[in-house]
N, C-alpha and C positions, 0 to 999 in steps of 0.2 A: 600917469595912471591909465591914459587911453592906451598906451603901448602895452601895459600889463594886461589890461582887459582884452586887448586884441589877441595877445598870446593865449590867454585862458580860453577865449572863444575858439581859436584855432585848434587848441588841444581837445576841446570838447567835440569839435567837428571831426578831428582825426580819430579820436577814440570811438565816436559813433561809426565812423567809416570802417575802423577795424572790426567792430562788433558786427556791422553789416556784412563785412567780408567773411567773417567766421560763420555767420548765419547762412550766408550764401553757400559757403563750402559744405556745411552739413546738409543743406537742401540738395546740393548737387550730388552729395554722397548717397542720399536716399533715392534720388532720381536715377543715378547709375545702378543702384541695387535693384530698383524696379525693372530696369532694362537688362538685368542679368549681366551687366558689365562689371564683373567682380573685381578685376584688376584696378579699374578706376575707383570703384566704390571703396575698396580696401585702402587704397592710398589716401583718399579723401577723409575717411573715418579716422585713420591713424593720425593724420595731421590735425584733426579736430578734437582729439582725445583730451588735450590739456584744458581747453576752454568750454567744450561741449561734451563733457565726459560721459554723462549717462546716455544720450542718444547715440553718440559715436561708438561707445562700448556695445550698445544694443545692436547697431549695424554690424559691427565686427563679429559679435556672437552669432548673428544670423548667417553671415558668410561662412564662419567656421562650422556651423551646424549642417549646412546644406552639403549634399554629396555631388552636386553637379558642377563642381569647381575644384581646382587643384589645391585649394587651401583647407579642405575639410579636415578638421581636428577637434574631437570632442573635448579634450582637455582645455584647449584654447577657448572653445565655445563656452564652457563652464566658467572659466576664469573671467571672461568679458561680461557674461550675463550677470554674474555676481557683482561685478564692478558697477554695471549699469543700475542694478537694483539698489546698491548701497549709496549711490550718489543721486538718484532721481529726486530726492527731497531738496536738492540744491536749486532746482528749477522753480520759477514762480509760475503763477497761474497763466499769465500771458504767454510765457514760453511754452508751457504745456499745450495750450490751445493751438499755438502755431505748429508745434510738432505733431499734433493730432492729425494734421492733413496728410502726414506720411505714415499714419497708423501707429505712431509711437505714443505710448501712455503707460501709466503704472500697470494697468491691466495687461497690456501687450507684453511688458517685461515679465510679468508673473507667468503668463501663458508660454512665453519662450523658455523661461526657466523650467517649466514642467516638461516641455518637449525635449529639452536637453536631458533632464532627469530620466525620462522614459528610455532614451537611447542608452544611458548608463545602466539602467535596469536590464535592458536586453543583453548587454555585455555580461552582467552578473548572472543572468540565466544561462548564458553559454558556459561560463566558468563553473557555475553550479556548485559552489563551495560555501561553507558557513562563513569563512573569512571574507569571501567576495560579497556576500549579502550584508555582512556587518559593515564593510567599508561603504557600501551604497547607503546604508542607513545613517552612517556617521556624516556623510557628505550631502545627503538629500533629505533632510528631516521634514521638509514640506511636501515631499512627493506623494502622489496618489497611490504609489505602489508600496508604501511603507508597511502596511499590514501584511501584504502578501510576502514582502521580503522578510519580515520578522518570522512568519510561519515557516518559510522555507529555510531560513537560517536555523531556527530551532529544530526542525525536523532533521536536517543534515547533521547538525551537532549531536543530536540524539543517536543517529545511526553511527556516527563516529564513536560515541561512547559504547554503543552496543558491540561494535567491532573489537574494541579493547576488552570489554567484558568484565573489568575489575570493579570492585566496590569503589575504589578511589575515582575511577573515571566517571561513574554515575554521581558521586558526591560532588566532583568538580562541575559537572553539568548543572546540577541543581543550584550550585552557588553562582554560576555564571549566567544562567538563564532563568532568573526568578520570574515566576508568572507564566512560564512556558506551558503550552497545552500538553507538553509531554512530561511535565514535572512529576505527575503521579506515577506514570509508567516508569520513569527513571528511579523513583523512590522504591517501587516494587522490585525493580531489577537490582537495586542496591542491597536490599534486604537478602535476596536470594544469593547474590554474589558474596556477600559477607558471610552468610551461613556456609556456603561451599568452601570458601577460603579457610575459615577457622576449623572446619571439620573435615578437611581434605583426607586425613589419615583414617577417618572413621573409627578412631580409637575411643575408649571410654573417657580418657583425659581430654580429648579434643572437644567432645560434647560438653564436658564440664567447663572447659575454658570458654566455650561459646556462651554458656548460661551465665558465666561470671561477668562477661563483658557486654553481652547483647540481650539482656533479659527482656527488653522491650521489642525486640525483633519478632515479627509474627511467626518466624520459624522456630521460636523458642519451645513451643509445645512439642514439636517433632524431636527436638534435641532432648527434651525431658523423657520422651518415650524411649529414645535410644539409650540414655543413661540407665533407665529402668531395666530395659531388656538385657543390656550388657552386664549390669550388676547382679542380675538374678538368673544367669544362664543355667546354673546347676539346679535351680528349683528347690533349693534347700532352705530350711528354716533359718540357718545362719546367714545365708545371703540376703534373704528378705529383711531380717532384722538389721543387718549391716546397712542395707539400703535406707531404711527409715531413720536410722541414727545419723547418716551422712547427708541426707537429702530431704530435710524437713519441709522445704518449700516446693518440692516436686509435686506435680499434679497427680502422680501415681502413688503417692504415700498412702492414702487410704486403702487403695487396692492391695498394696504390700502388707498392710496390717491385717486385712482380711485373709490373705494367704497364710500369714503367720498363724492366725487363729485356726484356719482349716488344717494346716500341717500339724499343729500342736494337739488338736483335739480329735485325732484319729480314734483314740480311746475316749469315747464321749461318756464321761461319768462325772458325778458331782465332785468327786475328789480331784479329778483332773482339771475341772473348771476352776476349782478353788486354787489350785497350784498355778494355773495360768494367770490368775489375777495377781498372784504374788510375783511371778517371774516377769510379768509385763505390766507394771502399774501404769504405764503411759498409754495403754491401749485406748483409742479415742472413743470407741463405741460402747461406753459403759452401760447405756440403757439396754442395749442388746444383750450384754452379759447378764444383767439382772433378769431379763426375760428368760434367758436360757437357764439360769439357775432356778428360777421359779418352776419352770417346766420339769426340770429334773427332780424337783422335790414334790411334784404333784402326782397323786394317784389317780389313774383313769380307769373307769369301769366300762367294760363293753356292754352294750344293751341293744334290745330291739323291741319295737312294739308294732302295732298294725300299720303304722305309717312310715316309720324310719328305723334306722339302726346306726350304730357308731359308738363313740366313747364320750364319757362325761365325767366330771369331777364329783358328781353326786348322782344318786339313783332314785328317782321318784318311785312310789309304790306301784304305780300303774304300769311300770316297765318291768321286763323280765331280764334278769341278769343272765348272760351267756357264759357258760363255763368255757375255759380255754380249750378243752378237748373237742367242743362242738362248734367253736367260733371259727 
């Protein structure tokens, strides 16, 4: 039993010695880093990665971030700072307190991560493409530059859509960048592009096709005007009547009906008006027709007195009737 206890004690002492050795190694790594001895620091941190993962990865990330050594590499800095951040929870309070003497803490890891992210953002600025900013956003969700990266990504993607100019390009933009500050502009561009694409021939049928597929498009009223003008070019009663029969929902339908009435009633008589009501029973302004008919059936008397003159449907005794030859 004494022999076994001795072996256990020796094991504990050895294990403690190994831990102290690893702890001494990480300390020496930070000491070398503070003295800008990057070769020694890098070697010590790499040897400490297995047992002292978070602080060792932090030290390596620091070396790879700095530009005053031959090991500068942003991708490596990113990889090691992320490793340090993901493993720092494995350290206990006592270990963190000890590492704090070298400036290592959860806060310092987060600050280093942000510094590395800022360098990646500078690279994205040089590239200055929507894809570049999107990659930055995917890889650095915590970065202070996220909002600026999003704005620049959206603006560049919008400019790309503008350079293409098709309705599909603007539709894809709105689908891919929901909530973008340029969404409304892209929607307006989509409407115009769609209108131009469908009506590119400027034919009557092209405007009709646009109205059949895109009635909610804000350019629909312009298309309605084009249908109206192209359908009634001859300014004939037949054209206007054909228009109202084929385009009941067009905003110019009422105007076309008025033109029909105007052309039909060149001979303005009660008989002609009666025939108009028979020929065009769907004329929408029935109240106006009744008024016109009443006027045609009304006798008007010219008159004047000491204050006024004009026509009236009756003649008071105090007024003098003017004969046609002296009126």
